[in-house]
C-alpha positions in Angstrom: 0.2 -0.1 0.0 0.8 -0.5 -1.1 0.3 2.2 -4.3 -3.5 1.6 -4.4 -4.5 -0.9 -1.9 -7.9 0.9 -1.5 -8.9 0.5 -5.3 -10.3 -2.9 -5.1 -11.9 -1.5 -1.6 -13.5 0.9 -3.5 -14.4 -0.5 -6.8 -15.4 -4.1 -6.0 -17.8 -5.7 -3.7 -17.5 -3.7 -0.7 -16.9 -0.5 -0.9 -15.2 1.1 1.8 -16.6 5.1 1.4 -20.2 3.5 1.9 -19.1 1.6 4.8 -20.4 3.9 7.4 -23.9 3.5 7.3 -24.0 -0.1 8.7 -20.1 -0.3 10.0 -20.7 2.4 12.1 -24.4 2.4 12.8 -25.5 5.3 11.0 -29.0 5.9 8.7 -31.6 3.7 8.0 -29.2 0.2 7.9 -28.1 1.2 11.0 -31.6 0.9 12.8 -31.9 -2.4 15.4 -32.5 -5.4 14.0 -31.1 -4.2 10.3 -27.8 -6.9 10.0 -27.1 -4.6 6.9 -28.1 -6.9 4.1 -31.4 -6.5 2.0 -32.6 -10.5 1.4 -34.7 -10.6 -1.2 -36.6 -14.2 -1.7 -33.8 -16.7 -1.2 -33.2 -19.3 -4.1 -29.5 -21.3 -3.3 -28.5 -21.9 -7.0 -29.0 -18.2 -7.6 -28.5 -16.7 -4.1 -25.4 -17.3 -1.2 -26.4 -17.9 2.1 -26.8 -14.4 2.7 -29.1 -13.8 0.2 -26.8 -11.9 -2.5 -25.9 -12.9 -5.7 -23.9 -15.8 -6.2 -20.4 -14.8 -5.8 -18.1 -16.3 -8.6 -14.6 -15.2 -7.2 -11.9 -18.0 -7.1 -8.5 -18.4 -5.7 -6.7 -16.9 -8.5 -9.1 -14.0 -8.9 -8.7 -13.4 -5.5 -4.9 -13.2 -5.8 -4.9 -10.7 -9.0 -7.0 -8.6 -7.2 -4.5 -8.4 -4.4 -1.6 -8.1 -6.7 -3.6 -5.1 -8.8 -4.5 -3.6 -5.3 -0.8 -3.7 -3.8 1.6 -3.1 -6.2 1.9 1.0 -6.7 4.2 4.1 -5.8 5.8 1.8 -2.6 7.6 0.4 -4.8 9.8 3.1 -5.7 11.3 3.3 -2.3 12.7 0.1 -2.0 15.6 0.7 -3.1 16.9 3.8 -1.2 15.9 1.3 2.2 18.3 -1.3 0.7 20.7 1.4 0.5 20.6 2.0 4.2 19.8 -1.5 4.6 22.6 -2.9 2.5 22.8 -6.1 1.1 22.6 -8.5 4.2 19.5 -7.1 6.1 17.7 -5.1 3.2 16.3 -8.4 2.0 15.9 -10.2 5.0 13.8 -7.9 6.5 11.9 -7.6 3.2 11.1 -11.1 3.7 10.4 -10.5 6.8 7.6 -8.2 6.5 6.3 -10.2 3.9 5.6 -13.2 6.1 4.4 -11.4 9.0 1.9 -10.4 6.3 0.9 -13.8 5.0 0.6 -14.7 8.5 -1.9 -12.4 10.1 -3.6 -12.3 7.1 -4.3 -16.0 7.2 -5.3 -15.3 10.6 -7.4 -12.4 9.3 -9.0 -14.9 7.1 -10.7 -16.8 9.4 -12.3 -13.3 10.9 -14.5 -13.1 7.2 -17.7 -15.2 9.0 -17.9 -14.5 12.9 -18.5 -16.6 15.4 -17.7 -19.8 13.2 -14.8 -19.4 10.2 -17.1 -21.5 8.2 -20.4 -21.2 9.4 -20.4 -17.9 10.7 -22.2 -14.5 9.5 -20.2 -13.1 6.8 -18.3 -9.6 7.7 -18.6 -7.5 4.4 -15.7 -5.3 5.3 -12.9 -4.7 7.1 -14.6 -2.4 10.1 -17.5 -5.1 10.3 -15.0 -7.8 11.4 -13.9 -5.6 14.1 -17.3 -4.9 15.3 -18.9 -8.5 15.3 -15.2 -9.8 17.3 -14.2 -6.8 19.0 -17.2 -4.7 19.8 -18.0 -0.9 18.7 -15.5 0.9 20.9 -12.5 -1.2 18.8 -14.5 -0.9 15.5 -14.5 3.5 16.1 -10.9 3.3 17.2 -10.6 1.4 13.9 -12.0 3.9 11.9 -9.6 6.6 13.3 -6.9 4.6 12.4 -8.0 4.2 8.7 -9.1 7.7 8.0 -6.4 8.6 8.9 -3.9 6.4 7.2 -6.4 7.7 3.7 -5.6 11.3 4.7 -2.5 11.2 5.0 -1.6 9.0 1.7 -3.5 11.7 -0.1 -0.8 14.1 1.3 2.1 11.5 0.5 0.7 10.9 -3.0 0.3 14.6 -3.8 4.2 15.1 -2.6 5.1 11.9 -4.9 3.5 13.1 -7.8 5.2 16.7 -7.6 8.5 14.8 -7.3 7.9 12.9 -10.7 6.4 16.4 -12.5 9.5 17.8 -11.5 11.9 14.8 -12.9 9.8 15.6 -16.2 11.1 18.9 -16.5 14.4 18.1 -14.9 15.3 15.5 -17.9 13.6 17.6 -20.5 16.0 21.1 -19.4 19.1 18.2 -19.5 18.4 17.2 -23.0 17.8 20.2 -24.1 20.6 22.3 -22.5 23.4 19.8 -21.8 24.3 18.5 -18.5 26.0 21.9 -17.4 22.6 23.8 -16.9 21.4 23.4 -13.3 18.0 23.4 -14.2 16.8 24.4 -10.8 12.5 24.2 -10.6 10.6 24.1 -7.3 8.1 21.0 -6.6 5.8 23.8 -4.9 4.7 24.5 -8.4 3.7 21.7 -9.3 2.0 20.4 -6.0 -0.6 23.5 -6.7 -1.6 22.2 -10.1 -2.2 18.8 -9.0 -4.3 20.3 -6.2 -6.4 22.3 -8.7 -6.8 19.0 -10.9 -7.8 17.1 -7.3 -10.5 20.3 -6.9 -12.2 19.4 -10.0 -12.2 15.5 -9.7 -13.4 15.6 -6.2 -16.3 17.4 -7.4 -17.6 13.8 -8.8 -20.3 13.3 -6.5 -19.3 9.6 -5.9 -16.5 6.8 -6.4 -18.7 5.0 -8.4 -18.6 7.2 -11.2 -14.7 7.2 -11.6 -14.4 2.9 -12.1 -13.0 4.3 -14.8 -9.5 6.3 -13.2 -9.4 3.1 -10.7 -8.7 0.9 -13.7 -6.7 4.0 -15.3 -4.2 4.3 -12.3 -3.9 0.2 -11.9 -2.4 0.0 -15.6 0.1 3.0 -15.1 1.3 1.4 -11.8 2.3 -1.5 -13.2 3.7 0.3 -16.3 6.3 2.0 -14.3 7.0 -0.2 -11.7 7.9 -2.6 -14.7 10.1 0.3 -16.8 11.9 0.9 -13.4 12.6 -2.6 -13.1 14.0 -2.6 -16.9 15.9 0.3 -16.0 17.4 -0.8 -13.0 18.9 -4.0 -14.2 19.8 -2.3 -17.5 22.2 0.1 -15.4 23.4 -2.2 -13.0 24.8 -4.4 -16.1 27.1 -1.1 -17.2 28.9 -1.6 -14.1 29.3 2.2 -13.8 28.3 2.6 -10.4 29.2 1.0 -7.3 26.4 -2.2 -6.7 25.9 -1.3 -3.0 27.6 -2.7 0.2 26.7 -5.3 2.8 26.0 -2.7 5.6 24.6 -0.1 3.5 25.4 3.7 3.8 28.1 4.2 5.7 29.2 6.7 8.7 31.4 9.2 8.8 31.6 13.0 10.0 31.1 15.0 8.3 28.2 13.5 6.3 28.0 13.7 2.6 24.3 13.4 2.5 24.6 11.2 0.1 25.9 7.7 0.9 28.0 8.5 3.9 25.9 10.1 7.1 26.4 10.5 10.9 25.4 7.5 13.1 22.5 9.2 14.2 21.4 10.0 10.4 22.0 6.5 8.9 20.0 5.3 12.3 17.4 7.5 11.2 17.6 6.5 7.8 17.3 2.8 8.7 14.1 3.7 11.0 12.7 5.5 8.3 13.7 2.4 5.4 11.3 0.1 8.0 8.3 2.8 7.3 9.3 2.2 3.2 8.9 -1.6 3.4 5.4 -1.3 5.9 4.0 0.7 3.5 4.6 -1.4 0.8 3.0 -4.1 2.9 0.1 -2.4 4.4 -2.8 -3.5 2.8 -4.8 -5.9 5.1 -7.9 -3.0 4.9 -8.7 -4.8 1.7 -8.8 -8.5 2.3 -12.1 -9.1 3.9 -13.4 -7.3 1.2 -11.4 -9.1 -2.0 -12.9 -12.5 0.3 -16.3 -11.5 0.2 -16.4 -11.8 -3.8 -15.0 -15.6 -3.6 -17.4 -18.7 -4.4 -17.8 -21.5 -1.8 -17.8 -24.5 -1.3 -14.9 -25.2 -0.7 -14.7 -22.7 2.3 -13.8 -18.9 2.1 -11.2 -19.2 4.6 -9.2 -21.6 2.8 -9.5 -20.1 -0.4 -8.2 -17.2 0.6 -5.2 -18.4 2.6 -4.3 -19.6 -1.0 -5.3 -16.7 -2.3 -3.0 -14.3 0.1 -0.1 -16.8 -0.6 -0.1 -16.7 -4.2 -0.1 -12.5 -4.0 2.1 -12.3 -1.6 4.7 -14.4 -3.2 3.9 -12.5 -6.4 4.3 -9.4 -4.7 7.1 -10.4 -2.9 9.2 -11.4 -6.2 8.2 -8.3 -7.8 9.2 -6.2 -5.1 12.8 -7.5 -4.2 13.1 -7.8 -8.0 13.2 -4.0 -8.3 14.9 -3.6 -5.3 18.1 -5.2 -6.0 18.2 -4.1 -9.5 17.6 -0.3 -8.4 20.1 -1.2 -5.4 22.4 -2.2 -7.9 22.6 0.4 -10.4 23.0 3.0 -7.7 24.6 1.3 -5.0 24.4 3.6 -1.6 23.2 6.4 -3.8 20.3 4.8 -4.7 17.6 7.8 -4.8 14.4 8.1 -2.9 12.6 7.9 -5.9 14.0 4.8 -8.3 12.8 6.8 -11.7 14.4 10.0 -10.2 17.8 8.6 -10.5 17.7 7.8 -14.3 18.4 9.8 -17.1 18.4 8.4 -20.6 16.7 6.8 -22.5 15.3 10.6 -21.4 11.8 9.4 -23.6 11.6 6.3 -21.4 12.4 8.1 -18.2 9.7 11.0 -19.1 7.0 8.5 -19.8 7.7 6.4 -16.6 7.0 9.9 -14.8 4.3 10.8 -16.6 2.6 6.9 -16.2 3.3 8.0 -12.3 1.6 11.2 -12.4 -1.5 9.9 -14.1 -1.8 6.8 -11.3 -1.4 9.0 -8.4 -4.3 11.6 -10.2 -6.9 8.7 -9.5 -5.1 7.1 -6.0 -5.5 10.2 -4.6 -9.4 10.2 -5.4 -9.1 6.3 -4.7 -7.7 7.8 -0.7 -10.0 10.7 -0.4 -13.4 9.8 -1.9 -13.8 7.4 1.3 -13.0 10.5 3.4 -15.7 12.5 1.6 -18.5 10.2 1.9 -18.0 9.4 5.9 -18.4 12.9 6.8 -20.6 14.1 4.1 -22.8 10.9 5.3 -22.2 11.7 9.3 -23.1 16.0 8.6 -26.4 15.4 6.3 -27.6 12.6 9.4 -26.5 14.8 12.3 -28.5 17.7 10.3 -31.0 16.1 8.1 -33.6 19.1 7.4 -30.6 21.4 6.1 -30.5 22.2 2.8 -27.3 23.6 2.6 -26.0 20.4 3.5 -28.5 18.0 1.3 -29.8 20.5 -1.5 -28.3 18.9 -4.7 -28.8 21.0 -7.9 -28.9 19.2 -11.4 -26.2 21.1 -13.8 -26.8 20.2 -18.0 -22.9 19.8 -19.4 -22.4 18.6 -23.1 -22.0 15.3 -23.8 -23.6 14.6 -20.6 -27.5 14.9 -19.2 -27.0 15.9 -15.9 -24.4 16.5 -13.4 -25.5 16.6 -9.6 -23.7 19.6 -7.8 -23.8 20.6 -3.5 -22.6 23.7 -2.6 -21.5 22.1 0.7 -19.8 19.6 -1.5 -17.7 21.8 -3.4 -16.6 23.7 -0.2 -15.9 21.3 2.1 -13.9 18.8 -0.8 -12.1 22.1 -1.8 -10.8 23.1 1.4 -10.0 19.5 2.0 -7.6 20.1 -1.1 -6.6 23.3 -0.4 -5.4 21.8 3.4 -3.5 18.7 2.0 -2.0 20.7 -0.5 -0.3 23.2 1.4 0.7 20.4 4.0 2.2 18.5 1.2 4.2 22.0 0.3 5.6 22.6 3.6 6.8 18.9 4.0 7.7 17.6 0.5 10.2 14.5 1.2 8.8 11.5 -0.4 10.6 9.1 2.0 10.1 10.6 5.6 6.2 11.0 4.5 6.4 7.5 3.4 8.2 5.9 6.3 5.4 8.1 8.4 2.4 6.6 6.5 3.9 2.8 6.5 4.4 3.2 10.5 0.9 4.8 11.2 -1.0 2.1 8.9 0.7 -1.1 9.3 1.1 -2.2 12.7 -2.8 -1.5 14.0 -4.3 -2.8 10.8 -1.9 -5.3 9.1 -1.1 -7.4 12.8 -3.0 -6.0 15.9 -6.4 -5.9 15.2 -6.0 -9.7 13.3 -4.0 -11.3 15.8 -6.7 -9.7 18.7 -9.7 -11.0 16.2 -8.1 -14.3 16.0 -8.0 -14.5 19.8 -11.4 -13.9 20.5 -12.5 -15.4 17.4 -10.8 -19.1 18.4 -10.7 -18.7 22.3 -6.7 -18.9 21.8 -6.3 -19.4 26.1 -4.6 -16.5 27.8 -1.1 -17.0 28.6 -0.8 -20.1 26.6 2.2 -20.3 24.2 0.1 -19.6 21.4 -1.3 -16.6 22.7 2.6 -15.6 23.9 3.9 -16.2 20.5 1.0 -13.4 18.8 1.7 -11.0 21.4 5.3 -11.5 21.0 4.5 -10.6 17.3 2.4 -7.9 17.9 4.9 -6.3 20.3 7.9 -6.8 17.8 6.0 -5.0 14.9 4.8 -2.3 17.1 8.2 -1.5 18.3 9.1 -1.6 14.2 6.4 1.0 13.6 7.5 3.1 16.8 10.8 2.9 14.9 9.4 3.7 11.4 7.4 6.8 12.6 10.5 8.4 14.6 12.3 7.8 11.7 9.9 9.5 9.1 9.8 12.8 11.9 13.5 12.9 12.3 14.1 12.8 8.3 11.4 15.7 7.9 13.1 18.1 10.2 16.8 16.8 9.5 15.4 18.0 5.6 13.8 21.2 6.7 17.0 22.4 8.3 19.2 21.7 5.0 16.3 22.4 2.3 14.3 26.2 2.3 10.4 25.9 1.8 9.9 26.5 -1.7 13.0 27.0 -3.1 14.3 25.8 -6.5 16.7 22.8 -6.3 
């Protein structure tokens, strides 16, 4: 989450942006006795046990959903992460994240149905599973974490887009004027342009009308990831740079800011790298929704465990390939965003960065539409008779019959985009922000809640060997997330000391 881990969650069987009615107990479907499902006449040949049309998903389609949703912009930071850790620790830590995510995903698969993993009531989304197993208070805490992560990711994507747009301008300048031209520019301009685009796209009433943007974004993420892999292999084969070291970036005084850092800086960079890797594997919030597409028998949980294994093996192989190729190409000087380090062939580098821009324009909406939906639904339910909040106007546009415009939606969504844009201008640091996002999302959503739900549902005996091992796993990953958070914050502080805001670099 890498990059688009909520794409399926918003366009598939259950939409994150539309969960609050039953997940948080609001609206008509939150009334007592209503279980969130409209039940037509049950026909076992046409409907599943919950009255919904029979699901058609398989292990292969579910694995494909996982792979498509996970691979994204987070892969671009993995070579830099390897540079901080070196050839020994880098691959080991990445594999450890993969194993941990797979193991907790297996636990989560058993929580799709409650209280019995085979015959219990279905939970359609992640927060439904938390409510069924841990109660409403934990569900509300999870909602805060999840929406905070969505907001933070929209900021991270704004920064990543500006970084790629700046790289395009830099490559074109070098190509036209030669390597002696400093080609200075500022990310601030591109952040502002991105904000204007998002203000326009944000006026589309709901994500259902943006389905095409999700598929375009997914295609772009695969395209630039494979280009990055190919460019890394090509550059590494030339032998122009150091191929890295066993321990990663070295320690020196004073720091050169590229391959050699002071010991505290080295420590913070390693912590940030942990956060970057955590971000790449923070996709557990969509797994329940993917599992809700699987047909049975055999049981959904058994098929989902196989799909998760296949998806994580494929994703980890791709992650490892890109990270190794990028680190071999640049050595300890690997850039924070892999594609910004390449200069030739300039047209291919430009195309890859353009794919990133297109992808993140769509991904921003993927992450913000649930926030929009939650706030607007809450306000509508809180003040149902307020015309400013609830009144919509039909505006006729060329080539379209009607476009629904709401004064509240126009103002509130515009303010949201402006705020995230300003924050992005103040902290335009790709790796540090990514590390913070990974730290915030990985432990609670990928480890803590799946472990606690599994313990509650399977009645794991307190202080038993299994209970202690599960708690140890949760505690260790909590420490890793705290380290990632410290590293990200420290990185921002360090970069603010050496970079003038809004300056051209």
